[in-house]
Each structure stands twice: as structure tokens, then as C-alpha cells.
C-alpha positions in Angstrom: 61.1 107.4 94.7 58.7 106.0 92.1 61.0 103.0 91.6 61.2 102.3 95.4 57.4 102.6 95.7 57.1 100.1 92.8 59.7 97.7 94.4 57.7 97.6 97.6 54.3 97.0 96.0 53.1 100.5 96.7 51.7 101.1 93.3 49.1 103.7 94.3 51.8 105.9 95.8 54.0 105.4 92.8 51.2 106.4 90.4 50.2 109.4 92.5 53.8 110.7 92.6 54.2 110.2 88.9 51.0 112.1 88.2 52.2 114.9 90.5 55.5 115.1 88.8 53.8 115.3 85.4 51.6 118.2 86.6 54.7 120.0 87.8 56.3 119.5 84.4 59.0 117.1 85.6 60.3 114.4 83.3 62.5 111.4 83.7 66.2 111.7 83.0 68.0 109.7 80.3 69.5 107.1 82.6 66.1 106.3 84.0 64.5 106.2 80.5 67.1 103.6 79.5 66.3 101.5 82.6 62.5 101.7 81.9 63.1 100.5 78.3 65.2 97.6 79.6 62.7 96.7 82.2 59.9 96.8 79.6 61.9 94.4 77.4 62.4 92.0 80.2 58.7 92.1 81.0 57.8 91.3 77.4 60.4 88.5 77.3 59.0 87.0 80.5 55.3 87.2 79.4 55.9 86.4 75.8 58.7 84.0 75.1 59.0 82.5 78.6 55.2 82.3 79.0 55.3 83.4 82.6 52.0 84.8 84.0 52.8 88.1 85.7 51.5 88.7 89.3 51.0 91.9 91.2 54.7 92.2 92.0 55.6 92.1 88.3 53.0 94.8 87.5 54.1 96.9 90.4 57.6 97.0 88.8 56.0 98.3 85.6 54.0 101.1 87.2 56.8 103.6 86.4 56.7 102.7 82.8 54.8 105.1 80.5 
């Protein structure tokens, strides 16, 4: 659900859900962790080596990343 909120620029909803899950003691699964790490590396490549200035859509995709 968090990923879908992020994809649709609903960052507040994504952050609220993530915080609720943390309070309940829920954690990401391994598959999701791998995807977060991959997404983070793409973001760093985009902003670093490719010199692309991120916009709100890029940041909303990163909202799930710890």
C-alpha cells in the first residue's frame, strides 16, 4: 500500500501508514527491502552521476525508503 500511495503522489498517506506500521511492530519483508535498496541506488545515480534535479514525483517514490 505504501508503494501505491507513493506512486500516486500521496506522500502524506504513505508516511502515515508507514508510521502506523512501525508502531504496530510491522517490518518490511526481504523482497521489499531489496527493491528499496535498488530504488535508492537509482535515485542516487539520477541525482549524482546524471545530474537530474528531482521533483515531487521522484521524492514521493522515495517516501517508503528508510
